[in-house]
Each structure stands twice: as C-alpha cells, then as structure tokens.
C-alpha positions in Angstrom: 49.5 127.7 133.9 51.7 125.4 135.7 52.7 126.5 139.1 56.5 126.3 139.9 57.8 124.7 143.0 59.5 127.2 145.2 63.0 125.3 145.1 62.8 126.0 141.1 61.6 129.5 141.6 64.8 130.4 143.5 66.8 128.9 140.9 65.1 130.6 138.1 65.3 134.3 139.8 68.9 133.9 141.0 71.0 131.2 138.6 73.0 133.4 136.1 73.4 136.4 138.1 76.3 135.8 139.8 79.4 137.0 138.3 83.0 138.1 138.8 85.7 136.0 140.3 86.8 135.1 143.8 89.6 136.8 145.3 90.2 134.1 147.6 90.2 130.2 148.0 91.9 128.6 150.9 91.2 124.9 149.6 89.6 122.1 151.3 89.4 122.1 155.1 90.3 119.0 157.4 87.3 116.6 157.3 88.3 115.4 160.9 88.1 118.9 162.2 85.0 119.5 164.6 86.2 122.5 166.6 83.5 125.0 165.1 80.0 124.8 166.2 78.7 128.3 165.5 78.1 129.2 161.9 77.0 131.9 159.4 75.1 131.4 156.5 73.9 133.8 153.9 70.5 132.6 153.0 67.7 133.5 150.7 64.4 133.6 152.5 60.9 134.6 150.9 59.1 137.8 151.0 56.6 136.3 153.5 58.8 134.7 155.5 58.9 135.3 159.3 62.6 134.8 159.3 65.0 131.9 159.9 66.2 132.9 163.3 62.4 132.3 164.4 62.1 129.4 162.7 61.1 126.4 165.3 61.9 123.7 162.9 65.5 125.1 161.9 66.1 125.5 165.7 65.0 122.2 167.0 67.5 120.8 163.9 70.3 122.9 165.4 69.9 121.9 168.7 70.0 118.0 167.7 72.8 118.7 165.8 74.7 120.9 168.5 75.7 123.9 166.4 74.1 127.5 166.1 73.7 129.3 163.3 73.8 132.9 162.8 71.3 133.5 159.7 71.9 136.7 157.4 68.3 135.9 155.7 67.7 138.4 152.3 64.9 138.7 150.1 66.2 141.0 147.5 69.4 141.8 145.6 70.6 138.6 146.9 72.8 137.9 143.7 74.3 141.4 144.3 75.5 141.0 147.8 76.7 137.4 147.0 78.7 138.6 144.2 80.3 141.2 146.9 81.1 138.9 149.3 82.7 136.5 147.1 84.6 139.3 145.2 85.9 140.7 148.5 86.7 137.5 150.0 84.4 138.4 153.1 81.9 135.4 152.7 80.1 133.2 155.2 80.5 129.7 156.1 77.8 128.6 153.5 75.2 130.1 151.0 71.7 128.5 151.2 68.6 129.2 148.5 71.1 131.1 146.3 70.6 129.0 142.9 74.0 128.9 141.7 74.0 128.0 138.0 76.7 125.2 137.0 78.8 127.8 135.8 78.8 129.4 139.2 79.7 126.3 141.0 82.3 125.1 138.5 84.2 128.2 138.7 84.0 128.7 142.7 84.9 125.1 143.1 88.0 125.0 140.8 89.0 128.3 142.8 88.5 126.9 145.8 86.0 129.1 147.2 83.4 126.1 147.3 84.8 122.8 148.9 84.2 119.5 147.6 81.6 118.0 149.8 82.3 114.1 148.6 84.3 113.6 151.5 81.6 114.4 154.1 78.8 112.4 152.3 79.4 109.2 154.1 77.2 107.0 156.4 79.1 108.4 159.3 78.4 112.1 158.8 75.3 112.2 156.6 73.5 108.7 157.0 70.3 110.0 155.2 71.7 111.6 152.3 74.3 108.5 151.8 71.3 106.2 151.7 69.3 108.3 149.0 72.5 108.5 146.8 72.6 104.9 147.1 69.3 104.2 146.2 68.9 106.8 143.5 72.2 106.9 141.7 70.8 109.2 139.4 70.7 112.0 141.9 74.4 111.2 142.6 75.0 111.6 138.7 73.2 115.1 138.9 75.0 116.7 141.6 78.7 115.6 140.4 80.4 118.0 138.5 82.5 117.5 135.8 85.7 117.4 137.8 84.1 114.6 139.9 83.2 116.8 143.1 80.4 117.9 144.5 79.8 121.6 145.3 76.1 121.8 146.1 73.6 119.5 148.0 71.1 118.2 145.9 67.4 119.6 146.0 64.2 119.1 143.9 60.9 117.6 143.9 60.1 114.2 142.5 56.4 115.0 142.2 55.4 112.5 139.7 52.8 109.4 139.0 54.9 107.1 141.6 53.0 109.4 144.2 49.6 108.3 143.4 50.4 104.9 143.2 51.7 104.1 139.6 54.3 101.3 139.4 56.2 104.0 137.0 57.2 107.1 138.5 56.8 109.9 135.8 57.2 113.7 136.3 54.4 115.8 136.4 56.3 117.5 133.8 56.5 114.6 131.3 53.5 115.8 129.3 53.0 119.6 129.9 50.4 119.9 127.0 46.7 118.5 127.7 44.9 119.7 124.8 41.0 119.6 125.1 38.0 120.4 122.6 34.6 121.5 123.3 32.3 118.2 123.0 28.8 120.1 123.2 29.9 121.9 119.9 30.7 118.2 118.3 27.4 116.8 119.6 25.6 119.7 118.3 27.1 119.1 114.7 26.8 115.6 114.9 30.4 115.0 115.0 32.6 112.2 116.2 35.4 112.8 118.2 38.4 113.5 115.6 41.5 111.0 115.9 43.5 112.2 113.1 45.1 115.4 112.1 43.0 115.4 109.0 39.8 114.8 111.0 40.5 117.9 113.3 41.2 120.1 110.4 37.5 119.0 109.2 35.9 119.6 113.0 37.9 122.9 113.4 36.6 124.1 110.0 33.0 123.0 110.9 33.6 125.2 114.1 34.3 128.4 112.2 31.9 127.7 109.3 29.1 127.5 111.9 30.2 130.2 114.2 29.7 128.1 117.3 30.3 130.5 119.7 27.7 132.8 118.5 25.6 129.4 117.8 25.8 127.7 120.9 26.3 130.4 123.4 25.2 133.3 122.0 28.3 135.3 121.7 28.9 138.2 118.9 28.7 136.8 115.5 32.1 135.9 114.3 33.4 135.3 117.6 34.3 131.9 117.1 38.1 130.9 117.3 38.7 127.2 116.4 42.1 126.8 117.7 43.2 128.9 120.5 47.0 128.7 121.8 50.2 130.4 122.5 53.1 130.3 120.1 56.4 128.7 121.6 54.9 128.3 125.0 55.8 125.4 127.2 52.3 124.2 128.5 49.7 126.3 126.4 51.6 126.3 122.8 50.5 124.3 119.9 53.3 121.5 119.5 50.9 119.0 121.0 49.6 118.6 117.6 53.2 117.8 116.3 52.7 114.3 117.6 51.1 113.3 114.0 54.7 114.4 112.7 56.9 112.1 115.1 57.4 114.3 118.0 55.9 116.8 120.5 59.0 118.5 121.7 58.5 122.1 120.8 61.9 123.2 118.4 62.2 126.6 120.2 64.2 125.2 123.2 67.6 123.4 122.5 67.1 120.9 125.4 63.4 120.3 124.7 64.7 120.0 121.1 66.8 117.1 121.9 65.4 113.7 120.9 67.2 110.7 122.7 66.7 107.6 120.8 67.1 104.0 122.5 70.8 103.7 121.4 71.6 106.7 123.3 72.3 109.1 120.5 70.6 112.5 120.9 69.6 115.0 117.9 67.4 117.8 117.3 64.2 117.8 115.8 64.4 121.0 114.0 66.1 119.6 111.1 64.0 116.7 111.0 61.8 116.2 107.6 58.7 115.6 110.0 59.3 118.8 111.5 59.1 120.5 108.1 56.0 118.7 107.5 54.4 119.9 110.7 55.1 123.5 110.0 53.7 123.5 106.9 50.6 121.6 108.0 50.1 124.6 110.6 50.2 127.1 107.8 47.5 125.3 106.4 45.5 126.0 109.4 46.8 129.7 109.9 45.6 130.7 106.2 42.2 129.2 106.4 41.8 131.1 110.1 41.2 128.0 112.1 44.1 129.1 114.4 43.7 132.3 116.3 44.9 134.9 114.1 46.7 136.4 117.4 48.6 133.1 118.0 51.9 134.9 117.7 51.1 137.5 120.4 48.8 135.7 122.6 49.5 135.9 126.2 48.3 133.3 128.8 45.5 135.5 129.8 44.5 135.9 126.3 44.1 132.5 126.1 42.2 132.0 129.5 39.9 135.0 128.5 38.6 133.7 125.2 38.1 130.0 126.3 36.6 131.0 129.5 34.1 133.2 127.5 33.2 130.2 125.4 34.8 131.5 122.1 37.4 128.6 121.6 36.8 125.1 120.0 40.4 123.6 120.7 42.9 124.9 123.2 45.9 123.6 125.1 46.7 124.1 128.9 48.4 122.6 132.1 44.5 121.5 132.9 41.4 122.2 131.7 40.0 124.1 134.8 42.0 126.7 134.8 40.8 128.1 131.4 37.3 127.0 130.5 35.4 128.8 133.5 31.6 128.2 133.4 32.0 126.1 130.4 34.1 123.4 132.0 31.3 120.7 131.8 31.3 121.2 127.7 34.7 120.1 127.5 36.7 116.9 127.4 40.2 116.1 126.6 41.5 115.9 122.8 43.4 112.7 122.1 46.8 112.8 120.7 46.3 112.9 116.9 47.9 110.5 114.0 49.3 112.2 111.0 48.1 111.4 107.4 50.4 108.6 107.0 49.1 107.1 110.6 52.7 108.2 112.4 52.0 108.9 116.1 55.1 109.8 118.2 54.5 111.4 121.7 58.0 112.5 122.8 58.1 113.2 126.6 60.3 115.1 129.2 62.4 114.5 132.0 60.6 117.5 133.8 61.8 118.9 136.9 65.4 118.5 137.3 67.7 117.5 140.6 69.1 121.0 141.7 72.5 121.3 142.9 72.9 125.2 143.7 70.9 125.5 146.5 73.8 124.8 149.6 77.6 125.4 149.2 79.9 125.3 151.7 82.9 127.7 151.7 86.7 127.3 152.6 86.0 130.1 155.5 84.1 126.7 157.4 86.7 125.2 159.6 84.3 122.2 160.5 82.0 121.1 157.4 81.3 117.9 158.9 79.4 119.3 161.8 77.0 121.8 159.7 76.8 118.9 157.0 75.6 116.7 160.0 72.6 119.6 160.4 71.8 119.4 156.8 71.9 115.6 156.6 68.6 115.9 158.8 66.9 117.7 156.0 67.0 114.7 153.9 64.3 113.0 156.2 60.9 113.0 154.9 58.8 114.6 158.1 61.5 117.1 158.2 61.6 118.1 154.6 57.7 118.2 154.7 57.7 120.8 157.5 60.7 122.9 155.7 58.4 123.0 152.8 55.2 123.7 154.2 55.3 124.3 157.8 55.5 122.7 161.3 53.3 119.7 162.1 51.1 121.9 164.6 50.4 124.5 162.1 50.4 123.6 158.6 49.0 120.0 159.5 46.3 118.5 161.2 47.9 115.2 162.0 48.2 111.8 161.1 45.5 109.3 159.2 45.0 105.8 159.9 47.7 105.3 157.4 50.2 107.3 159.2 50.0 110.0 156.5 50.3 113.6 157.4 47.1 115.6 156.6 47.3 119.5 156.1 44.6 121.9 157.1 42.1 123.2 154.5 42.1 126.6 153.0 39.1 127.5 155.1 40.7 126.3 158.4 43.5 128.0 157.8 41.4 131.5 157.2 39.5 130.7 160.5 42.6 129.8 162.6 45.2 132.4 161.2 43.1 134.6 159.1 45.1 134.3 156.0 44.8 131.7 153.2 46.9 128.2 153.1 49.8 129.7 150.5 50.5 132.2 152.7 50.9 130.1 155.7 53.3 128.2 153.6 55.2 131.2 152.8 55.7 132.3 156.4 57.4 129.1 157.1 58.9 127.8 154.0 62.7 127.4 154.1 64.5 127.7 150.8 67.4 125.3 150.4 68.7 121.7 149.8 65.3 120.1 150.2 64.5 116.6 148.3 61.0 115.5 148.4 61.3 112.1 147.2 58.4 110.0 145.1 57.8 107.7 148.1 57.0 110.4 150.5 54.1 111.2 148.8 53.1 107.2 150.0 54.3 107.1 153.2 55.0 110.8 154.6 52.3 113.3 153.7 50.1 113.9 150.7 50.6 115.5 147.6 48.2 118.8 146.9 45.0 117.9 145.5 45.5 119.9 142.1 48.7 117.6 141.4 46.9 114.4 142.2 44.2 115.4 139.8 46.9 116.2 137.1 48.7 113.2 137.5 45.9 111.0 137.5 44.6 112.6 134.1 48.4 112.0 132.7 48.4 108.5 133.5 45.1 107.3 132.4 44.3 109.5 129.3 47.6 110.4 127.7 50.8 108.2 129.1 49.0 105.3 127.0 49.9 107.1 123.8 53.8 107.0 124.7 55.7 104.3 122.9 59.0 105.2 124.2 59.9 107.1 127.4 63.4 107.9 126.2 64.3 111.4 126.7 67.3 113.7 127.5 67.3 114.0 131.0 67.7 117.7 132.7 70.0 116.7 135.1 73.1 116.5 132.9 76.1 118.5 134.3 78.4 120.4 131.9 82.3 121.2 132.0 83.3 124.9 132.1 84.5 124.4 128.3 81.3 122.9 127.5 79.0 125.7 129.1 81.4 128.4 127.1 80.2 126.7 124.0 76.3 126.5 125.2 76.4 130.3 125.9 78.4 130.9 122.4 75.5 129.3 120.4 72.7 128.1 122.3 70.4 131.7 122.1 71.8 132.1 118.7 70.2 128.4 117.6 66.9 128.9 119.3 66.1 132.1 118.1 66.9 131.2 114.4 64.6 128.1 114.9 62.1 130.2 116.5 62.1 132.9 113.7 62.1 130.6 111.1 58.9 128.2 112.5 56.8 131.5 112.8 57.6 132.8 109.4 57.0 129.5 107.8 53.8 129.0 109.6 52.1 132.4 108.6 53.9 133.0 105.2 54.0 129.3 104.0 56.9 127.0 103.3 59.5 125.8 103.4 60.4 125.2 99.5 63.3 123.0 99.1 65.5 126.0 98.7 64.5 127.5 102.1 64.9 124.2 104.1 68.5 123.6 102.6 69.4 127.0 103.4 68.1 127.0 106.9 69.9 123.6 107.8 73.1 125.4 106.4 72.8 128.2 108.5 71.9 126.1 111.8 75.3 124.2 111.0 77.6 127.0 109.8 76.4 130.1 111.7 74.3 128.6 114.7 77.0 125.8 116.1 74.5 122.9 115.8 77.0 120.4 115.4 79.2 121.8 118.4 75.8 121.9 120.7 75.3 118.3 119.7 78.7 116.9 120.7 78.2 118.9 123.8 74.9 117.6 125.0 76.1 114.0 123.7 79.3 114.3 125.8 77.4 115.3 129.0 74.6 112.6 128.4 77.2 110.0 128.1 79.0 111.2 131.1 75.7 111.0 133.2 75.0 107.6 132.1 78.1 106.1 133.1 77.9 108.0 136.4 74.9 106.5 137.7 
C-alpha cells in the first residue's frame, strides 16, 4: 500500500474538522512593525515527537532569526482545541501543522482571523520562499486563494521522476496502479504475455481452467483466483484495465474522474461511452469467475494474503514486493492493454498536491515579519531535510563525494539508538510548512530506496504508454461559494456513480434505458453540470495565476 507522507497525513486527519466562526478578527497587522520577538504557536506534533521546545534544529533557527517561540504542541484533539481558541478569540500568534482546509482558510481569512501573508513574501523578508515562488509559479497559484490572498505557507513533497534524473518530473502518484502477472504460470501453460484485453481474458480463463494455484504451487484444489483486486481502491483497484476503453481514472472520486483535454476543458469519464463499455466488459469477467468473487468486499490485507500464498494470477498494487511474498520472482509487470478496437489511453494524475493549511498567522501577531523570517529558513534544502527526518548528526551519516547527505541504515539505527529508523524520524520530525522540491533529491539528500525503485519502474515500464500527460491539477483553489456547491453535490455524485458501477459489474448492463436514466440522474439530482462549472472555473483561475 502506498505510504502517505507525514505532511499529507496531518492534513488528512485534521482538515474538515474545524468548525464554528471566529469571534474576533482585528485586521491586517502593520508589515513594518518589528517590535515583537516572542511568539506563541499552537502546533500539531507526532505521537513519537520529543517535543518542539527540545528540538535542536528549531532552536538553532530561532537563534538565527532573533526570536523566541513558546510551543503549545499537541498530538490529540488538535482540531477541537483549535476550534475552542478561535471561537473564544483567545488564539496564539500562529497555527502550525494543523492542516486547515480551503474552507477554513477562506473563512478565517475573510473574517480577519488569519492575515494575508502576501505583503511579507518579499525578497527582504522571505528571500528563500520568494525565490521558490518565482521559479515555481504553480506553487504560488496553489496557495493563492480565490480572493487573491495567501493565508497559509506552502508545503508539499515533490517526490517524482526528476529526483531520479529524468528530464520531466512526474509525481510518484502519476500512475498509482502497477499491474503484474504470474509469468511462471504463463510459461507453464505455454502462453504469451497478453497485450490486449481479449488476450488477457483468454489467459485468465486458462489460469482458472487449469487451477494453476493447485497445479503449480500445490495449494488446495479450486484455490486459483485469476484476477484479485479491490473495488474503488486507489492503488489496488481494477481501473488499470480501463485503459483499453479510453481512460484509467477510477470513476468513483470526482476529482480523479475529471479528464482534462488539450484545450483545457474538463469532463467526467463516468458518462462516456467508453466507461459504459468498460463496466460491461468487467461484468463478463465477473460472470465467468475470472475476477475474485469477493472483489467488492476485499480489504488490502485480503489481496496481500491471497497473492502472497500463490493463489493469484494477476493483481494490482503500488508495487509488487509488498504483495507477492516468497513467489515474487514468479511475477512480472503486466503492460497496459489495448481494447478490442485498438484503444489504449492512460490518463495520469498530478499526485500529491501543494498544501496551504500548515502555517497560518493570526491577527494577534504584532510582528509577522519577524516570525516569517524564521519560517523562511524552512525553505532551505538542508534545513527542510532535517525538519523532515532529523538532525544531520542523528539521521544522517554525512555527505558523499557529490555533497549529498546520506542517511544511516536501519541496522545502524538499531545499533546506535536501539530503535528502527522510522522511529528516529518520528522523534525528530516537525510538522509544518515543509516544501521538499524535486531538485533537493539531486543536490541535497537522497530519496528513500523504495521510492527510487518505484519511480524507476514507473518511468521505464509504464510512462511510455502515456500519450498525453494532461491532467486536472489537484492544486486548484475554490471560492467559498464553490466549496458550498462541492459540499452540496460531490458526495451524492460519487455515491451514485460508485453504486451503479458496482451493480452493473455484478448484474450486467447497462441497457440503453438504464444508461439514459443514469445520466439523467447525475444531471438532474447529483449536480453534474454545477460540479463541472466549479471545477472548470477553478482550473481557469489556476492557469491564469501562473
């Protein structure tokens, strides 16, 4: 299963939990005021954290900035505490690592509780961040709200192919599903690697008819599962196989269901004829027993267990090593497959978005410039490296001949500290506006080995199938009015698509009448046209702001 970065985890856990309204809002502080040198920050910290007040990297940065911070760090009930403080008007100078949603930022910004940071992002006050935004205008677009203001500093992790030396930097999330097939079974049956959906159908049927799990591995009779995946799952669903029908986005997440064409127009795949053909084709697999009968209730552990025991012919996962166990040498990657008419289209994703809810300054802060000089140092490569993983003399062994920082190994961590490397990271990691640019993996520190391996496979094996890398950016920002429309329709739209897709795959269809009724429901009851207008408007603003 994919590993979610700590940056994203905080946002996932905490965003959307902050409600209520501010009872205060004193307006924008004077940008020239530098009288305040002591600040209070309410900050989320991980459960393994040793405490921010004892963090040597943070203390060193405070000394360099000439300020002192009183940390109010907490790991539990953070959203509740933030609500209490904002609603009571007794809030600190800044919130850090909270993961405010766009709705929170827009609301607290419009009320004056969160100040606009734009006047402070200058070469004089924040030279590091100013330079980054100049070189990466897409990041500035991502943190600029619909009213033109910036209420949160950027955070994110640009882990992509640029970090392994490729000319183009495609996010590690660009192609989340890697399909693989038991090559040993193919060879045993004298079958060629399938290149089309129809050829794969024949292979799956052969795996089933010959009960390859029992024949090849000696498992119980009838234990063979030709295709084992989950349903409506991000990196282990069966939507990989929709490439032969014109797309690989899974239709049950509206944002992922969006397709952006070369002219900059957005649409949903869930009403395309190709989508209709795809679910009809998958029904044939399900009816013939070529898909796991428990596909729609499978958990990730179910897929891992069955694949590692040698029961599975074809599966999909973030990588192969997590699932195939002792049989890993028998599996190879399965290429994207074309449809009966030759269609082969792989739609990609932008992956991890740029966050904007990890550092917001309130109107209680008299001297934001002094505080932001401290946070500007976070946008230095070696500094963010230590805030993410740990101090140079703890997590890292030193620099190699290229000047790249090299981390200690897990065995070295156990020997030196008596704990695994991930616990060392948890002890020293600081949540907040950390921005790890792709270039840092080439000139500051090395990417994790598992990420290098996956990106190499993605670049060499799967990206050659991508003809058009246009995709809807996850960094689009929505206005409060647009967020209300999303809140009103998005869940119903997704549920309607997901429920109907599952029914059609299990029971067959859709007939012409069912297909027309389905599209009418999405339009009349689930706000499809309103959703499209919102996503189109947000995209148009994003492009114009770059």
